[in-house]
Structure formats: structure tokens, C-alpha cells
PDB file of the backbone (N, CA, C, O) and the ligand in Angstrom, with CONECT records:
HET     ZN  A 101       1
ATOM      1  N   MET A   1       0.828  -1.163   0.011  1.00  0.00           N
ATOM      2  CA  MET A   1       0.017   0.008  -0.011  1.00  0.00           C
ATOM      3  C   MET A   1       0.883   1.303   0.021  1.00  0.00           C
ATOM      4  O   MET A   1       1.115   1.950  -1.000  1.00  0.00           O
ATOM      5  N   GLY A   2       1.307   1.611   1.147  1.00  0.00           N
ATOM      6  CA  GLY A   2       2.117   2.894   1.260  1.00  0.00           C
ATOM      7  C   GLY A   2       3.422   2.702   0.496  1.00  0.00           C
ATOM      8  O   GLY A   2       4.067   3.701   0.177  1.00  0.00           O
ATOM      9  N   LEU A   3       3.845   1.492   0.186  1.00  0.00           N
ATOM     10  CA  LEU A   3       5.120   1.299  -0.524  1.00  0.00           C
ATOM     11  C   LEU A   3       5.024   1.823  -1.984  1.00  0.00           C
ATOM     12  O   LEU A   3       6.041   2.095  -2.623  1.00  0.00           O
ATOM     13  N   ASN A   4       3.839   1.948  -2.464  1.00  0.00           N
ATOM     14  CA  ASN A   4       3.648   2.375  -3.886  1.00  0.00           C
ATOM     15  C   ASN A   4       3.802   3.919  -3.988  1.00  0.00           C
ATOM     16  O   ASN A   4       3.972   4.451  -5.085  1.00  0.00           O
ATOM     17  N   SER A   5       3.743   4.623  -2.847  1.00  0.00           N
ATOM     18  CA  SER A   5       3.896   6.067  -2.973  1.00  0.00           C
ATOM     19  C   SER A   5       5.263   6.477  -3.460  1.00  0.00           C
ATOM     20  O   SER A   5       6.291   5.955  -3.028  1.00  0.00           O
ATOM     21  N   SER A   6       5.242   7.424  -4.368  1.00  0.00           N
ATOM     22  CA  SER A   6       6.551   7.896  -4.858  1.00  0.00           C
ATOM     23  C   SER A   6       7.114   8.927  -3.863  1.00  0.00           C
ATOM     24  O   SER A   6       6.374   9.494  -3.060  1.00  0.00           O
ATOM     25  N   ASN A   7       8.403   9.153  -3.930  1.00  0.00           N
ATOM     26  CA  ASN A   7       8.994  10.168  -3.092  1.00  0.00           C
ATOM     27  C   ASN A   7       8.307  11.514  -3.317  1.00  0.00           C
ATOM     28  O   ASN A   7       8.134  12.292  -2.379  1.00  0.00           O
ATOM     29  N   GLU A   8       7.904  11.794  -4.608  1.00  0.00           N
ATOM     30  CA  GLU A   8       7.375  13.103  -4.950  1.00  0.00           C
ATOM     31  C   GLU A   8       6.113  13.323  -4.113  1.00  0.00           C
ATOM     32  O   GLU A   8       5.876  14.393  -3.552  1.00  0.00           O
ATOM     33  N   ARG A   9       5.330  12.268  -4.060  1.00  0.00           N
ATOM     34  CA  ARG A   9       4.045  12.346  -3.409  1.00  0.00           C
ATOM     35  C   ARG A   9       4.208  12.538  -1.921  1.00  0.00           C
ATOM     36  O   ARG A   9       3.480  13.321  -1.310  1.00  0.00           O
ATOM     37  N   VAL A  10       5.162  11.828  -1.325  1.00  0.00           N
ATOM     38  CA  VAL A  10       5.456  12.005   0.099  1.00  0.00           C
ATOM     39  C   VAL A  10       5.883  13.389   0.406  1.00  0.00           C
ATOM     40  O   VAL A  10       5.500  13.950   1.433  1.00  0.00           O
ATOM     41  N   LYS A  11       6.689  13.969  -0.482  1.00  0.00           N
ATOM     42  CA  LYS A  11       7.209  15.339  -0.305  1.00  0.00           C
ATOM     43  C   LYS A  11       5.965  16.273  -0.344  1.00  0.00           C
ATOM     44  O   LYS A  11       5.837  17.139   0.521  1.00  0.00           O
ATOM     45  N   GLN A  12       5.094  16.119  -1.281  1.00  0.00           N
ATOM     46  CA  GLN A  12       3.904  16.959  -1.437  1.00  0.00           C
ATOM     47  C   GLN A  12       3.124  16.984  -0.090  1.00  0.00           C
ATOM     48  O   GLN A  12       2.763  18.046   0.418  1.00  0.00           O
ATOM     49  N   VAL A  13       2.886  15.787   0.456  1.00  0.00           N
ATOM     50  CA  VAL A  13       2.100  15.670   1.655  1.00  0.00           C
ATOM     51  C   VAL A  13       2.747  16.381   2.810  1.00  0.00           C
ATOM     52  O   VAL A  13       2.065  17.041   3.595  1.00  0.00           O
ATOM     53  N   LEU A  14       4.121  16.254   2.938  1.00  0.00           N
ATOM     54  CA  LEU A  14       4.831  16.895   3.928  1.00  0.00           C
ATOM     55  C   LEU A  14       4.679  18.396   3.848  1.00  0.00           C
ATOM     56  O   LEU A  14       4.440  19.093   4.834  1.00  0.00           O
ATOM     57  N   ILE A  15       4.833  18.858   2.612  1.00  0.00           N
ATOM     58  CA  ILE A  15       4.724  20.332   2.451  1.00  0.00           C
ATOM     59  C   ILE A  15       3.368  20.907   2.805  1.00  0.00           C
ATOM     60  O   ILE A  15       3.272  21.974   3.411  1.00  0.00           O
ATOM     61  N   VAL A  16       2.308  20.182   2.418  1.00  0.00           N
ATOM     62  CA  VAL A  16       0.949  20.552   2.748  1.00  0.00           C
ATOM     63  C   VAL A  16       0.729  20.579   4.244  1.00  0.00           C
ATOM     64  O   VAL A  16       0.084  21.484   4.773  1.00  0.00           O
ATOM     65  N   ASN A  17       1.284  19.556   4.939  1.00  0.00           N
ATOM     66  CA  ASN A  17       1.055  19.418   6.355  1.00  0.00           C
ATOM     67  C   ASN A  17       1.862  20.518   7.128  1.00  0.00           C
ATOM     68  O   ASN A  17       1.432  20.958   8.194  1.00  0.00           O
ATOM     69  N   LEU A  18       3.045  20.958   6.575  1.00  0.00           N
ATOM     70  CA  LEU A  18       3.848  21.926   7.225  1.00  0.00           C
ATOM     71  C   LEU A  18       3.446  23.338   7.009  1.00  0.00           C
ATOM     72  O   LEU A  18       3.745  24.214   7.821  1.00  0.00           O
ATOM     73  N   SER A  19       2.745  23.581   5.881  1.00  0.00           N
ATOM     74  CA  SER A  19       2.432  24.962   5.582  1.00  0.00           C
ATOM     75  C   SER A  19       1.060  25.372   6.168  1.00  0.00           C
ATOM     76  O   SER A  19       0.089  24.616   6.167  1.00  0.00           O
ATOM     77  N   ILE A  20       1.056  26.567   6.645  1.00  0.00           N
ATOM     78  CA  ILE A  20      -0.287  27.099   7.067  1.00  0.00           C
ATOM     79  C   ILE A  20      -1.004  27.731   5.958  1.00  0.00           C
ATOM     80  O   ILE A  20      -0.514  28.708   5.391  1.00  0.00           O
ATOM     81  N   MET A  21      -2.111  27.247   5.620  1.00  0.00           N
ATOM     82  CA  MET A  21      -2.876  27.794   4.520  1.00  0.00           C
ATOM     83  C   MET A  21      -3.666  28.930   4.902  1.00  0.00           C
ATOM     84  O   MET A  21      -4.246  28.956   5.988  1.00  0.00           O
ATOM     85  N   LYS A  22      -3.727  29.941   4.013  1.00  0.00           N
ATOM     86  CA  LYS A  22      -4.592  31.080   4.271  1.00  0.00           C
ATOM     87  C   LYS A  22      -5.707  30.995   3.253  1.00  0.00           C
ATOM     88  O   LYS A  22      -5.427  30.671   2.099  1.00  0.00           O
ATOM     89  N   THR A  23      -6.898  31.253   3.589  1.00  0.00           N
ATOM     90  CA  THR A  23      -7.981  31.210   2.639  1.00  0.00           C
ATOM     91  C   THR A  23      -8.835  32.530   2.737  1.00  0.00           C
ATOM     92  O   THR A  23      -8.909  33.215   3.757  1.00  0.00           O
ATOM     93  N   LEU A  24      -9.463  32.797   1.559  1.00  0.00           N
ATOM     94  CA  LEU A  24     -10.303  33.990   1.541  1.00  0.00           C
ATOM     95  C   LEU A  24     -11.553  33.518   0.667  1.00  0.00           C
ATOM     96  O   LEU A  24     -11.451  33.228  -0.525  1.00  0.00           O
ATOM     97  N   SER A  25     -12.690  33.475   1.361  1.00  0.00           N
ATOM     98  CA  SER A  25     -13.840  32.999   0.603  1.00  0.00           C
ATOM     99  C   SER A  25     -14.436  34.194  -0.145  1.00  0.00           C
ATOM    100  O   SER A  25     -14.510  35.297   0.397  1.00  0.00           O
ATOM    101  N   CYS A  26     -14.853  33.973  -1.371  1.00  0.00           N
ATOM    102  CA  CYS A  26     -15.333  34.940  -2.259  1.00  0.00           C
ATOM    103  C   CYS A  26     -16.605  35.635  -1.632  1.00  0.00           C
ATOM    104  O   CYS A  26     -16.894  36.809  -1.865  1.00  0.00           O
ATOM    105  N   ARG A  27     -17.331  34.806  -0.822  1.00  0.00           N
ATOM    106  CA  ARG A  27     -18.466  35.344  -0.213  1.00  0.00           C
ATOM    107  C   ARG A  27     -18.187  36.387   0.788  1.00  0.00           C
ATOM    108  O   ARG A  27     -18.929  37.359   0.923  1.00  0.00           O
ATOM    109  N   ASP A  28     -17.069  36.187   1.529  1.00  0.00           N
ATOM    110  CA  ASP A  28     -16.610  37.145   2.526  1.00  0.00           C
ATOM    111  C   ASP A  28     -16.235  38.527   1.789  1.00  0.00           C
ATOM    112  O   ASP A  28     -16.278  39.617   2.360  1.00  0.00           O
ATOM    113  N   ALA A  29     -15.893  38.354   0.557  1.00  0.00           N
ATOM    114  CA  ALA A  29     -15.515  39.537  -0.227  1.00  0.00           C
ATOM    115  C   ALA A  29     -16.720  40.174  -0.831  1.00  0.00           C
ATOM    116  O   ALA A  29     -16.585  41.116  -1.613  1.00  0.00           O
ATOM    117  N   GLY A  30     -17.890  39.706  -0.507  1.00  0.00           N
ATOM    118  CA  GLY A  30     -19.085  40.409  -1.021  1.00  0.00           C
ATOM    119  C   GLY A  30     -19.742  39.765  -2.278  1.00  0.00           C
ATOM    120  O   GLY A  30     -20.701  40.332  -2.803  1.00  0.00           O
ATOM    121  N   CYS A  31     -19.259  38.614  -2.765  1.00  0.00           N
ATOM    122  CA  CYS A  31     -19.771  37.945  -3.882  1.00  0.00           C
ATOM    123  C   CYS A  31     -20.648  36.821  -3.414  1.00  0.00           C
ATOM    124  O   CYS A  31     -20.714  36.559  -2.213  1.00  0.00           O
ATOM    125  N   THR A  32     -21.330  36.142  -4.318  1.00  0.00           N
ATOM    126  CA  THR A  32     -22.264  35.087  -3.918  1.00  0.00           C
ATOM    127  C   THR A  32     -21.775  33.679  -4.396  1.00  0.00           C
ATOM    128  O   THR A  32     -22.529  32.708  -4.328  1.00  0.00           O
ATOM    129  N   CYS A  33     -20.570  33.591  -4.853  1.00  0.00           N
ATOM    130  CA  CYS A  33     -20.176  32.230  -5.227  1.00  0.00           C
ATOM    131  C   CYS A  33     -19.373  31.558  -4.070  1.00  0.00           C
ATOM    132  O   CYS A  33     -19.042  32.168  -3.054  1.00  0.00           O
ATOM    133  N   ASP A  34     -19.104  30.316  -4.302  1.00  0.00           N
ATOM    134  CA  ASP A  34     -18.485  29.518  -3.261  1.00  0.00           C
ATOM    135  C   ASP A  34     -16.951  29.390  -3.374  1.00  0.00           C
ATOM    136  O   ASP A  34     -16.343  28.544  -2.717  1.00  0.00           O
ATOM    137  N   TYR A  35     -16.338  30.239  -4.215  1.00  0.00           N
ATOM    138  CA  TYR A  35     -14.901  30.119  -4.426  1.00  0.00           C
ATOM    139  C   TYR A  35     -14.091  30.473  -3.205  1.00  0.00           C
ATOM    140  O   TYR A  35     -14.353  31.476  -2.540  1.00  0.00           O
ATOM    141  N   ASP A  36     -13.135  29.671  -2.919  1.00  0.00           N
ATOM    142  CA  ASP A  36     -12.138  29.996  -1.847  1.00  0.00           C
ATOM    143  C   ASP A  36     -10.768  30.241  -2.471  1.00  0.00           C
ATOM    144  O   ASP A  36     -10.179  29.335  -3.060  1.00  0.00           O
ATOM    145  N   ALA A  37     -10.263  31.466  -2.341  1.00  0.00           N
ATOM    146  CA  ALA A  37      -8.843  31.719  -2.769  1.00  0.00           C
ATOM    147  C   ALA A  37      -7.967  31.159  -1.682  1.00  0.00           C
ATOM    148  O   ALA A  37      -8.231  31.317  -0.490  1.00  0.00           O
ATOM    149  N   LYS A  38      -6.907  30.495  -2.128  1.00  0.00           N
ATOM    150  CA  LYS A  38      -5.970  29.914  -1.106  1.00  0.00           C
ATOM    151  C   LYS A  38      -4.533  30.258  -1.398  1.00  0.00           C
ATOM    152  O   LYS A  38      -4.168  30.549  -2.537  1.00  0.00           O
ATOM    153  N   GLY A  39      -3.726  30.223  -0.376  1.00  0.00           N
ATOM    154  CA  GLY A  39      -2.261  30.479  -0.573  1.00  0.00           C
ATOM    155  C   GLY A  39      -1.579  30.360   0.752  1.00  0.00           C
ATOM    156  O   GLY A  39      -2.209  30.301   1.808  1.00  0.00           O
ATOM    157  N   GLU A  40      -0.265  30.327   0.669  1.00  0.00           N
ATOM    158  CA  GLU A  40       0.611  30.291   1.883  1.00  0.00           C
ATOM    159  C   GLU A  40       0.834  31.626   2.535  1.00  0.00           C
ATOM    160  O   GLU A  40       1.093  31.733   3.734  1.00  0.00           O
ATOM    161  N   THR A  41       0.723  32.658   1.694  1.00  0.00           N
ATOM    162  CA  THR A  41       0.889  33.963   2.269  1.00  0.00           C
ATOM    163  C   THR A  41      -0.290  34.925   1.825  1.00  0.00           C
ATOM    164  O   THR A  41      -1.055  34.647   0.901  1.00  0.00           O
ATOM    165  N   GLU A  42      -0.355  36.013   2.530  1.00  0.00           N
ATOM    166  CA  GLU A  42      -1.477  36.923   2.143  1.00  0.00           C
ATOM    167  C   GLU A  42      -1.346  37.354   0.688  1.00  0.00           C
ATOM    168  O   GLU A  42      -2.352  37.522  -0.002  1.00  0.00           O
ATOM    169  N   GLY A  43      -0.138  37.530   0.226  1.00  0.00           N
ATOM    170  CA  GLY A  43       0.028  37.881  -1.159  1.00  0.00           C
ATOM    171  C   GLY A  43      -0.446  36.865  -2.161  1.00  0.00           C
ATOM    172  O   GLY A  43      -0.999  37.203  -3.208  1.00  0.00           O
ATOM    173  N   ASP A  44      -0.215  35.591  -1.818  1.00  0.00           N
ATOM    174  CA  ASP A  44      -0.690  34.469  -2.676  1.00  0.00           C
ATOM    175  C   ASP A  44      -2.253  34.423  -2.725  1.00  0.00           C
ATOM    176  O   ASP A  44      -2.875  34.233  -3.770  1.00  0.00           O
ATOM    177  N   VAL A  45      -2.811  34.607  -1.543  1.00  0.00           N
ATOM    178  CA  VAL A  45      -4.282  34.544  -1.489  1.00  0.00           C
ATOM    179  C   VAL A  45      -4.868  35.730  -2.299  1.00  0.00           C
ATOM    180  O   VAL A  45      -5.837  35.562  -3.039  1.00  0.00           O
ATOM    181  N   LEU A  46      -4.273  36.910  -2.149  1.00  0.00           N
ATOM    182  CA  LEU A  46      -4.801  38.087  -2.768  1.00  0.00           C
ATOM    183  C   LEU A  46      -4.670  37.924  -4.285  1.00  0.00           C
ATOM    184  O   LEU A  46      -5.577  38.244  -5.053  1.00  0.00           O
ATOM    185  N   ARG A  47      -3.521  37.420  -4.672  1.00  0.00           N
ATOM    186  CA  ARG A  47      -3.337  37.164  -6.132  1.00  0.00           C
ATOM    187  C   ARG A  47      -4.337  36.220  -6.672  1.00  0.00           C
ATOM    188  O   ARG A  47      -4.906  36.445  -7.740  1.00  0.00           O
ATOM    189  N   ASP A  48      -4.568  35.152  -5.946  1.00  0.00           N
ATOM    190  CA  ASP A  48      -5.560  34.098  -6.343  1.00  0.00           C
ATOM    191  C   ASP A  48      -6.949  34.801  -6.465  1.00  0.00           C
ATOM    192  O   ASP A  48      -7.663  34.675  -7.460  1.00  0.00           O
ATOM    193  N   ALA A  49      -7.274  35.550  -5.371  1.00  0.00           N
ATOM    194  CA  ALA A  49      -8.571  36.176  -5.377  1.00  0.00           C
ATOM    195  C   ALA A  49      -8.717  37.129  -6.481  1.00  0.00           C
ATOM    196  O   ALA A  49      -9.797  37.203  -7.067  1.00  0.00           O
ATOM    197  N   ALA A  50      -7.688  37.889  -6.826  1.00  0.00           N
ATOM    198  CA  ALA A  50      -7.786  38.921  -7.922  1.00  0.00           C
ATOM    199  C   ALA A  50      -7.948  38.181  -9.163  1.00  0.00           C
ATOM    200  O   ALA A  50      -8.794  38.570  -9.968  1.00  0.00           O
ATOM    201  N   GLN A  51      -7.218  37.134  -9.417  1.00  0.00           N
ATOM    202  CA  GLN A  51      -7.402  36.349 -10.671  1.00  0.00           C
ATOM    203  C   GLN A  51      -8.827  35.845 -10.836  1.00  0.00           C
ATOM    204  O   GLN A  51      -9.417  35.916 -11.915  1.00  0.00           O
ATOM    205  N   HIS A  52      -9.347  35.347  -9.761  1.00  0.00           N
ATOM    206  CA  HIS A  52     -10.730  34.784  -9.759  1.00  0.00           C
ATOM    207  C   HIS A  52     -11.707  35.956  -9.958  1.00  0.00           C
ATOM    208  O   HIS A  52     -12.640  35.856 -10.755  1.00  0.00           O
ATOM    209  N   GLY A  53     -11.498  37.021  -9.260  1.00  0.00           N
ATOM    210  CA  GLY A  53     -12.425  38.169  -9.419  1.00  0.00           C
ATOM    211  C   GLY A  53     -12.418  38.695 -10.865  1.00  0.00           C
ATOM    212  O   GLY A  53     -13.487  39.031 -11.374  1.00  0.00           O
ATOM    213  N   MET A  54     -11.329  38.778 -11.512  1.00  0.00           N
ATOM    214  CA  MET A  54     -11.191  39.327 -12.824  1.00  0.00           C
ATOM    215  C   MET A  54     -11.834  38.335 -13.867  1.00  0.00           C
ATOM    216  O   MET A  54     -12.493  38.750 -14.821  1.00  0.00           O
ATOM    217  N   LYS A  55     -11.611  37.047 -13.637  1.00  0.00           N
ATOM    218  CA  LYS A  55     -12.042  36.012 -14.560  1.00  0.00           C
ATOM    219  C   LYS A  55     -13.581  35.762 -14.404  1.00  0.00           C
ATOM    220  O   LYS A  55     -14.337  35.703 -15.374  1.00  0.00           O
ATOM    221  N   GLU A  56     -13.967  35.624 -13.144  1.00  0.00           N
ATOM    222  CA  GLU A  56     -15.384  35.170 -12.953  1.00  0.00           C
ATOM    223  C   GLU A  56     -16.378  36.354 -12.664  1.00  0.00           C
ATOM    224  O   GLU A  56     -17.583  36.209 -12.866  1.00  0.00           O
ATOM    225  N   HIS A  57     -15.865  37.491 -12.202  1.00  0.00           N
ATOM    226  CA  HIS A  57     -16.768  38.527 -11.732  1.00  0.00           C
ATOM    227  C   HIS A  57     -16.525  39.810 -12.616  1.00  0.00           C
ATOM    228  O   HIS A  57     -17.097  40.867 -12.350  1.00  0.00           O
ATOM    229  N   GLU A  58     -15.716  39.686 -13.604  1.00  0.00           N
ATOM    230  CA  GLU A  58     -15.475  40.831 -14.511  1.00  0.00           C
ATOM    231  C   GLU A  58     -14.936  42.048 -13.781  1.00  0.00           C
ATOM    232  O   GLU A  58     -15.242  43.179 -14.157  1.00  0.00           O
ATOM    233  N   LYS A  59     -14.114  41.827 -12.710  1.00  0.00           N
ATOM    234  CA  LYS A  59     -13.462  42.901 -12.067  1.00  0.00           C
ATOM    235  C   LYS A  59     -12.264  43.388 -12.887  1.00  0.00           C
ATOM    236  O   LYS A  59     -11.704  42.631 -13.680  1.00  0.00           O
ATOM    237  N   LYS A  60     -11.881  44.628 -12.701  1.00  0.00           N
ATOM    238  CA  LYS A  60     -10.694  45.142 -13.292  1.00  0.00           C
ATOM    239  C   LYS A  60      -9.554  45.131 -12.346  1.00  0.00           C
ATOM    240  O   LYS A  60      -9.794  45.101 -11.139  1.00  0.00           O
ATOM    241  N   GLY A  61      -8.411  45.153 -12.757  1.00  0.00           N
ATOM    242  CA  GLY A  61      -7.219  45.314 -11.786  1.00  0.00           C
ATOM    243  C   GLY A  61      -7.391  46.353 -10.839  1.00  0.00           C
ATOM    244  O   GLY A  61      -7.105  46.169  -9.656  1.00  0.00           O
ATOM    245  N   ASN A  62      -7.850  47.471 -11.277  1.00  0.00           N
ATOM    246  CA  ASN A  62      -8.069  48.690 -10.392  1.00  0.00           C
ATOM    247  C   ASN A  62      -9.126  48.351  -9.308  1.00  0.00           C
ATOM    248  O   ASN A  62      -8.981  48.742  -8.150  1.00  0.00           O
ATOM    249  N   ASP A  63     -10.175  47.629  -9.701  1.00  0.00           N
ATOM    250  CA  ASP A  63     -11.172  47.307  -8.668  1.00  0.00           C
ATOM    251  C   ASP A  63     -10.594  46.459  -7.594  1.00  0.00           C
ATOM    252  O   ASP A  63     -10.875  46.662  -6.413  1.00  0.00           O
ATOM    253  N   MET A  64      -9.767  45.482  -7.990  1.00  0.00           N
ATOM    254  CA  MET A  64      -9.105  44.621  -7.010  1.00  0.00           C
ATOM    255  C   MET A  64      -8.169  45.418  -6.073  1.00  0.00           C
ATOM    256  O   MET A  64      -8.115  45.171  -4.868  1.00  0.00           O
ATOM    257  N   THR A  65      -7.441  46.374  -6.663  1.00  0.00           N
ATOM    258  CA  THR A  65      -6.596  47.124  -5.829  1.00  0.00           C
ATOM    259  C   THR A  65      -7.352  48.010  -4.769  1.00  0.00           C
ATOM    260  O   THR A  65      -6.878  48.249  -3.659  1.00  0.00           O
ATOM    261  N   GLN A  66      -8.533  48.461  -5.196  1.00  0.00           N
ATOM    262  CA  GLN A  66      -9.319  49.263  -4.285  1.00  0.00           C
ATOM    263  C   GLN A  66      -9.917  48.509  -3.124  1.00  0.00           C
ATOM    264  O   GLN A  66     -10.063  49.045  -2.026  1.00  0.00           O
ATOM    265  N   ILE A  67     -10.276  47.205  -3.385  1.00  0.00           N
ATOM    266  CA  ILE A  67     -10.827  46.455  -2.276  1.00  0.00           C
ATOM    267  C   ILE A  67      -9.827  45.527  -1.539  1.00  0.00           C
ATOM    268  O   ILE A  67     -10.178  44.720  -0.677  1.00  0.00           O
ATOM    269  N   ARG A  68      -8.501  45.720  -1.970  1.00  0.00           N
ATOM    270  CA  ARG A  68      -7.477  44.875  -1.455  1.00  0.00           C
ATOM    271  C   ARG A  68      -7.408  44.857   0.057  1.00  0.00           C
ATOM    272  O   ARG A  68      -7.215  43.795   0.648  1.00  0.00           O
ATOM    273  N   ASP A  69      -7.566  46.046   0.723  1.00  0.00           N
ATOM    274  CA  ASP A  69      -7.549  46.128   2.216  1.00  0.00           C
ATOM    275  C   ASP A  69      -8.754  45.325   2.772  1.00  0.00           C
ATOM    276  O   ASP A  69      -8.624  44.630   3.780  1.00  0.00           O
ATOM    277  N   ASN A  70      -9.902  45.427   2.118  1.00  0.00           N
ATOM    278  CA  ASN A  70     -11.085  44.692   2.594  1.00  0.00           C
ATOM    279  C   ASN A  70     -10.867  43.240   2.545  1.00  0.00           C
ATOM    280  O   ASN A  70     -11.197  42.503   3.474  1.00  0.00           O
ATOM    281  N   LEU A  71     -10.267  42.795   1.374  1.00  0.00           N
ATOM    282  CA  LEU A  71      -9.988  41.435   1.188  1.00  0.00           C
ATOM    283  C   LEU A  71      -8.983  40.955   2.244  1.00  0.00           C
ATOM    284  O   LEU A  71      -9.175  39.918   2.879  1.00  0.00           O
ATOM    285  N   LYS A  72      -7.973  41.689   2.405  1.00  0.00           N
ATOM    286  CA  LYS A  72      -6.899  41.316   3.422  1.00  0.00           C
ATOM    287  C   LYS A  72      -7.564  41.062   4.781  1.00  0.00           C
ATOM    288  O   LYS A  72      -7.223  40.090   5.454  1.00  0.00           O
ATOM    289  N   ALA A  73      -8.499  41.912   5.190  1.00  0.00           N
ATOM    290  CA  ALA A  73      -9.122  41.782   6.458  1.00  0.00           C
ATOM    291  C   ALA A  73      -9.999  40.528   6.615  1.00  0.00           C
ATOM    292  O   ALA A  73     -10.350  40.093   7.712  1.00  0.00           O
ATOM    293  N   SER A  74     -10.346  39.945   5.350  1.00  0.00           N
ATOM    294  CA  SER A  74     -11.238  38.762   5.381  1.00  0.00           C
ATOM    295  C   SER A  74     -10.460  37.446   5.302  1.00  0.00           C
ATOM    296  O   SER A  74     -11.044  36.362   5.325  1.00  0.00           O
ATOM    297  N   ILE A  75      -9.141  37.559   5.209  1.00  0.00           N
ATOM    298  CA  ILE A  75      -8.331  36.329   5.070  1.00  0.00           C
ATOM    299  C   ILE A  75      -8.367  35.553   6.434  1.00  0.00           C
ATOM    300  O   ILE A  75      -8.211  36.085   7.533  1.00  0.00           O
ATOM    301  N   ARG A  76      -8.594  34.227   6.206  1.00  0.00           N
ATOM    302  CA  ARG A  76      -8.571  33.408   7.380  1.00  0.00           C
ATOM    303  C   ARG A  76      -7.298  32.468   7.308  1.00  0.00           C
ATOM    304  O   ARG A  76      -6.889  32.018   6.238  1.00  0.00           O
ATOM    305  N   THR A  77      -6.740  32.223   8.460  1.00  0.00           N
ATOM    306  CA  THR A  77      -5.635  31.276   8.495  1.00  0.00           C
ATOM    307  C   THR A  77      -6.090  29.970   9.156  1.00  0.00           C
ATOM    308  O   THR A  77      -6.692  29.949  10.230  1.00  0.00           O
ATOM    309  N   SER A  78      -5.766  28.883   8.445  1.00  0.00           N
ATOM    310  CA  SER A  78      -6.239  27.610   8.962  1.00  0.00           C
ATOM    311  C   SER A  78      -5.064  26.616   9.204  1.00  0.00           C
ATOM    312  O   SER A  78      -5.291  25.488   9.642  1.00  0.00           O
TER     313      SER A  78
HETATM  314 ZN    ZN A 101     -16.421  34.443  -6.819  1.00  0.00          ZN2+
END
């Protein structure tokens, strides 16, 4: 069973367990969808959220910059 795991997979599991994930739910940002932006740092989460906002909610880069502080305040660490 476990013997079939490749080193690569073991490494990934270790990384996931060691890192603290930050999440930002799109709903907390005022939208109605269930998307969760995730990342290891605030910057990663905000980048993910910005990409999602621009792609799915037709936000502009400027819009995302304006609400950046609000988004930051809504980030949860798990
Ligand atoms: Zn969304």
C-alpha cells in the first residue's frame, strides 16, 4: 500500500502538512459564489482572489486594488 507512494508524493504531503494555508472566501468579499482563494501567504491569497475576481466577476485590476484592504481583512488562517 504505502510502498507504492513515490517520493514526490510523500514530499507534497509533507509540504501541505507543514504549511499554514490562508483562505479567503469569495462570499466574504461580497460575492455570492463559493470560491475560496488559497495560498501560503497573504500575497498568494490576494493574487488568487484577484485572478478569480477578474475572470469570474469581470473585475478590473483597479477594482481589485481598491478592495485589497477589505480582502486582506477577510483572510482566514487555517
Ligand atoms: Zn467568486
